[in-house]
MARMI-242723 format. One record per residue (C-alpha): residue number from 0; z, y, x. Coordinates in steps of 0.2 Angstrom, whole numbers. Example, Ala and Ser with C-alpha at 12.3 -4.5 7.8 and 13.67 -1.06 7.14 Angstrom:
MARMI-242723
  num     zz     yy     xx
    0     39    -22     62
    1     36     -5     68
***
This chain:
MARMI-242723
  num     zz     yy     xx
    0    188    745    659
    1    170    748    663
    2    173    745    682
    3    184    729    677
    4    170    722    667
    5    157    725    680
    6    168    716    693
    7    169    701    681
    8    151    701    678
    9    147    701    697
   10    160    687    700
   11    152    677    686
   12    135    679    694
   13    142    673    711
   14    151    658    703
   15    135    653    693
   16    124    655    709
   17    136    644    719
   18    137    631    706
   19    118    630    704
   20    115    630    723
   21    128    616    724
   22    119    606    710
   23    102    608    718
   24    108    603    735
   25    116    587    727
   26    100    583    719
   27     90    585    735
   28    103    575    745
   29    102    561    731
   30     83    561    732
   31     84    560    751
   32     96    546    751
   33     86    537    737
   34     70    538    747
   35     79    531    762
   36     87    517    752
   37     76    502    750
   38     73    494    733
   39     80    478    728
   40     68    463    731
   41     68    458    713
   42     62    475    707
   43     48    475    720
   44     43    457    714
   45     44    463    695
   46     33    478    698
   47     20    467    708
   48     20    455    693
   49     17    469    681
   50      3    476    691
   51     -5    458    692
   52     -3    456    674
   53    -12    473    670
   54    -25    469    683
   55    -29    452    675
   56    -30    460    657
   57    -42    473    663
   58    -52    460    672
   59    -53    449    657
   60    -58    464    646
   61    -71    469    658
   62    -79    451    659
   63    -79    451    640
   64    -87    467    638
   65   -101    461    650
   66   -107    449    637
   67   -119    460    626
   68   -126    452    610
   69   -142    462    608
   70   -149    463    590
   71   -132    459    582
   72   -121    471    572
   73   -103    469    567
   74   -102    469    549
   75    -85    477    549
   76    -86    492    561
   77   -105    493    562
   78   -105    492    582
   79   -122    488    589
   80   -125    479    600
   81   -109    468    598
   82   -100    466    614
   83    -87    452    619
   84    -84    437    608
   85    -96    436    593
   86    -89    428    577
   87   -103    422    566
   88   -100    415    549
   89   -107    397    548
   90   -107    398    528
   91   -117    414    526
   92   -135    419    531
   93   -131    433    542
   94   -113    439    544
   95   -105    443    561
   96    -89    452    567
   97    -83    457    584
   98    -67    451    591
   99    -58    467    587
  100    -62    466    569
  101    -60    447    566
  102    -41    447    564
  103    -42    460    550
  104    -58    455    542
  105    -58    453    523
  106    -73    441    523
  107    -72    425    511
  108    -57    416    517
  109    -65    399    513
  110    -78    402    526
  111    -77    397    544
  112    -83    407    560
  113    -92    401    575
  114    -85    409    591
  115   -100    413    602
  116    -97    419    620
  117   -114    418    629
  118   -127    429    619
  119   -141    420    610
  120   -158    427    613
  121   -161    439    598
  122   -177    430    591
  123   -168    413    592
  124   -152    418    583
  125   -151    408    567
  126   -152    417    551
  127   -148    403    539
  128   -133    394    532
  129   -127    382    546
  130   -113    373    537
  131   -107    370    519
  132    -90    377    515
  133    -76    366    521
  134    -63    373    509
  135    -65    370    490
  136    -54    385    486
  137    -60    401    476
  138    -66    416    485
  139    -56    427    473
  140    -39    420    479
  141    -33    436    487
  142    -15    438    482
  143      0    438    493
  144     18    432    491
  145     30    445    485
  146     47    448    494
  147     57    440    480
  148     46    425    480
  149     48    423    499
  150     67    424    498
  151     67    411    484
  152     56    399    493
  153     67    401    509
  154     82    396    499
  155     74    381    491
  156     64    374    506
  157     67    372    525
  158     53    384    530
  159     55    402    536
  160     45    417    531
  161     31    415    544
  162     29    397    540
  163     28    401    521
  164     15    414    524
  165      4    403    534
  166      6    389    521
  167      1    401    507
  168    -15    405    517
  169    -19    387    517
  170    -15    385    499
  171    -27    399    494
  172    -41    390    503
  173    -38    374    493
  174    -33    382    476
  175    -47    379    463
  176    -38    384    447
  177    -42    401    439
  178    -25    405    433
  179    -10    416    440
  180     -4    409    456
  181    -19    397    457
  182    -17    378    458
  183    -24    362    465
  184    -30    349    452
  185    -31    331    455
  186    -49    330    459
  187    -47    343    473
  188    -32    334    479
  189    -42    318    481
  190    -56    327    489
  191    -44    333    502
  192    -40    315    506
  193    -57    312    513
  194    -62    294    513
  195    -45    289    506
  196    -48    298    490
  197    -65    291    485
  198    -58    277    475
  199    -43    277    463
  200    -28    270    472
  201    -10    268    466
  202     -3    276    483
  203    -13    292    481
  204     -8    293    463
  205     10    292    468
  206      8    305    482
  207      1    317    469
  208     16    314    458
  209     27    317    473
  210     20    335    475
  211     18    338    456
  212     36    341    452
  213     34    349    435
  214     22    335    429
  215      8    347    423
  216     -6    338    434
  217     -8    354    445
  218      0    357    462
  219      5    375    463
  220     12    383    479
  221     30    380    474
  222     26    361    472
  223     17    361    488
  224     30    370    498
  225     44    359    491
  226     34    343    495
  227     30    348    513
  228     47    353    516
  229     53    336    513
  230     40    327    523
  231     40    339    538
  232     58    345    539
  233     68    335    527
  234     83    324    531
  235     81    305    532
  236     91    303    516
  237     79    315    506
  238     64    305    513
  239     72    288    508
  240     76    295    491
  241     58    301    487
  242     51    285    495
  243     61    275    483
  244     55    286    468
  245     37    283    474
  246     40    264    473
  247     49    265    457
  248     33    265    446
  249     42    262    429
  250     56    274    433
  251     69    261    430
  252     80    265    444
  253     77    249    453
  254     62    240    461
  255     55    224    454
  256     44    211    462
  257     29    217    452
  258     31    235    458
  259     32    230    476
  260     16    219    474
  261      6    233    466
  262     11    245    480
  263      8    233    494
  264     -9    229    487
  265    -13    247    485
  266     -8    250    504
  267    -19    235    509
  268    -34    242    500
  269    -31    260    507
  270    -30    253    525
  271    -46    243    522
  272    -55    259    517
  273    -48    268    532
  274    -54    254    544
  275    -71    255    536
  276    -72    274    539
  277    -66    271    557
  278    -79    258    560
  279    -93    268    552
  280    -89    283    564
  281    -89    271    579
  282   -106    264    574
  283   -113    282    572
  284   -106    287    589
  285   -113    271    597
  286   -131    274    589
  287   -130    292    594
  288   -128    287    613
  289   -138    271    612
  290   -151    268    626
  291   -162    253    629
  292   -165    257    647
  293   -154    242    653
  294   -164    229    643
  295   -181    235    651
  296   -190    225    665
  297   -190    232    682
  298   -209    237    681
  299   -204    249    667
  300   -197    261    681
  301   -214    263    689
  302   -223    275    677
  303   -236    282    689
  304   -254    277    684
  305   -263    264    695
  306   -274    274    708
  307   -293    271    706
  308   -303    260    719
  309   -315    266    732
  310   -330    261    722
  311   -334    245    731
  312   -332    230    721
  313   -326    215    731
  314   -333    198    725
  315   -320    186    721
  316   -324    168    728
  317   -325    155    715
  318   -311    143    713
  319   -321    128    718
  320   -328    136    734
  321   -311    142    739
  322   -303    124    737
  323   -318    117    746
  324   -316    129    761
  325   -298    125    761
  326   -301    106    762
  327   -314    108    776
  328   -302    118    787
  329   -288    106    784
  330   -299     91    788
  331   -306     99    803
  332   -288    103    810
  333   -283     85    807
  334   -299     79    816
  335   -296     89    831
  336   -278     82    831
  337   -284     64    830
  338   -297     66    844
  339   -284     74    855
  340   -272     60    852
  341   -285     46    855
  342   -291     54    871
  343   -273     55    877
***
């Protein structure tokens, strides 16, 4: 039994060695053939495109890092000096973040940032408030939509999850109501209309009613998402239905001549206000680029001073003597001509 077992052990080792040698030879042969076999042209092009992309990304990053904003510290990561793109808050005295911290910065969401690529000299960098806030919303609006709220809004509107999250960020920048979920009141709504909201108008009032679905004089996010869903992604039938409701001032289910007259008059006044604003902007632009060089005389081009004389003052002849000498020379010329003619 011992001899038989030893023989089996030796045979197993031999078989295992042969199998291993065969596998190694197969791998070497496959590697040899794979080196000889050329790669497909598409694979070579894809690899080259990938290398070019990586090279371009590295080059762009190197160029960005070459801009050093000396004397500027990132208020988020405390990096100093700040490199690359500098984001300066235009509504704060001194607040800057780098391009790495800007996407995740928790600064006041109603403030705007200036993107500065070329570094400003340290002593010339402004340390004052450059602009007034554009957004009227409260700085305390920090909430986010919950998953059940998102699913409910997706079912009731035509927006997807990403669009709803972006709309909610805009809504927080406009929300001025200190209540759960916030809200946009009528004064803020008219302010957002710019020049069209300065004076009371029936059209703007009806638009506010269109968004204010529950009639509490406040537009919450559900109202805003529902109204924008109809305006941006609604069907033609839905738009016609809400347009009819907007004209139906008395909520009678039909339109009267007086309702149409009121709406058309309101549209006319709104268009006039819009034309005034456009004309005012054109006037300001024209005055900003106005120049009077085209109306100046040709002599205005010569701005060099008149060179001084040589110190010798020439005596100007009197007007009478000049006329007399001119008459004498003329008479003498005529006399010579007459004598020549008479001799001839």
